[in-house]
N, C-alpha and C positions, 0 to 999 in steps of 0.2 A: 042693508049693509052699505057702509061708506065706500065710495069709490075713491081709491087712492092711487095716484100716479107717481112714478119715479121717472124723472127725465134728466137731461143734461147733454152736454156736448160730446162729440166723438172723443174717445180716449180720456174721458173724465172719471171712469170707474163705475159705470152703471151696472155692468155684469158682476163685478166683484161685490158691489153693494147688494145686489140681488142675492148672491150666494150667502152673504152674511145675514140677510133678512131670513132666508130659508133656515139657516142655522138657529135662528131665534124663534122658529115656529111660524113665521109669516109665509103664507102661500103667495107665490108670484107667478105671473105669466109675462113672457117677454115678447113684445111685438116683432122683434127681429127673428126670434125662433119660429114664430108663427109664419112669417113671410118666407122663411127658409123651407117650410113645408111645400110651398108652391114651386120653388126652384131648389131642389135638394142638392144638386151637384155644385160643389164649391168652385170648380173651375168656371162653370157657366155663370155663377153669381159674380165672380171677379171680372169676367168679360163684360157682363151687362153693366156692372158698376162703373167700369172704366168708360164705357160708352155714355151712360146717363149722367155721370158727374161732369162730363165735358159739354153736355147739351141740355140746358134746362127744360126745353120742350119735351125731349125724350124722357127726362126724369119725371115730369108731370104726367106724361102718358103712362109710364110704368106705375106710378103711385095711384093713378085712377083705377088701374086694374087690381092692384094688390091691396090697397087700403080697405075696401069694403069687406074682403075676406078677414083681414086682421081685426077689423073693428067688430065684426060679428063674433069671432072667437073670444075676444076680450069681453064683450057683453055677456056671452055665455058663461065665462069664468066668474063674473060677478053675480050672475043670477042663479048659479048652481047652489043647491042646499048646503048649509053649513054655517058655522060662525067662526069667529076669529078675525084676524086682520088679513086682508088680501090686498096685494099691490100689483098694478100693471106697470111694467117697465116699457115706456113709450118714448124712444129717442126723439121722434119728430112730433111730439105732443103739440107744441105751439105752432110749428110749421104747418101741420095738418088741421089746425083749429079745433082739436079735440079737447083742449083745456076746459071748455065749457061743460064737458061731460063728467068732470071730477070734482069731488068735495074737497079734497086735499091734494096739493101738488108739492112734491119735494124735488129739488134740483140738486144734482151732484155737480160741483164746479171744480175746475182746475185752471191754473194760470195757462194762457195760450201757449207759452213756450214749453210748459210741461206736457200739454197735449201733443204738440209737435214731436217732442222727444219720445214720448210713448209710441206714437204712430211709426216713427222711423225705426225705433228699436224692436218693437214687437210685431209690427205688421209689414215691415219691409218697405214702407212708402218712402219716396223721396221727400225732401222738405217741401218741394213745390206741390206734390200730390197731397200731402198733409194739409197744406194751406188751402188748397182748392176744396178739399173735403170740408174743412172748417167753414169756408166761405159759403158753402151750400146750405148751412144751417144758421139759424138765428144765433147771435153771439150769446155765449154762456151767461154773461153779465145781464143781458136782457131777460133770459129765462129765469135767472135767480130773482130779479126784481119783480117778476110776475108770479112768484111762488109763495106758498105758505111757510115753507121750511127749506133751508139751504144747508147742504153738507159740503164742506171744503175737502178736497182730496189732492193736496199738494205734497203730503208726507208719505209715509210708508203704509203698508197694508194694515198694520196694527192701528194706525191712526184712523184709517177709514172704518175699521171694525168698531172702534170706539164711537165714531160718529153715527154709525148705523144703530148701535145700542142706544144712544141718546135719542135718536129719531123714534125708535120703537117705544121707548119710555114716554116720549112726548105724545105719541099716538094713543097710548094706553091711558094717559091722563086726561084725554079729551072726551 
């Protein structure tokens, strides 16, 4: 089975793209959802996030504890019996150097100002917090340059839905 990853920057639309993939019969696993299994309480996750996004050393220490569990769950997802297309949604694919583990990488991109607008509108972040979160990741343009396929998400939901359908058609043609 081909190992396919979907990645992108914060607030670029990975979760929505994942839902559209599911609607088209593509199985997905989301690294963030797997990580949330370890810290199920949303308040605790917010407290930890605020702490680690302001301290790179603490962020690396947290990732060292969480990433092995996430990686094992994703490996199990791809090795489970079945056929069809399976995609792992891995926001920190390049940051964690997991890109080597995938046959195909798709990045969902958005303009940085669009990302900031989404974070302030839907997540309640201040502009400064949104910028800090973005700075903790590799720029979306760099992720796109290292990917096999790129989906732009600066329009509405229907635009992204159409992009996902094109991606699935592209996967099926390969």
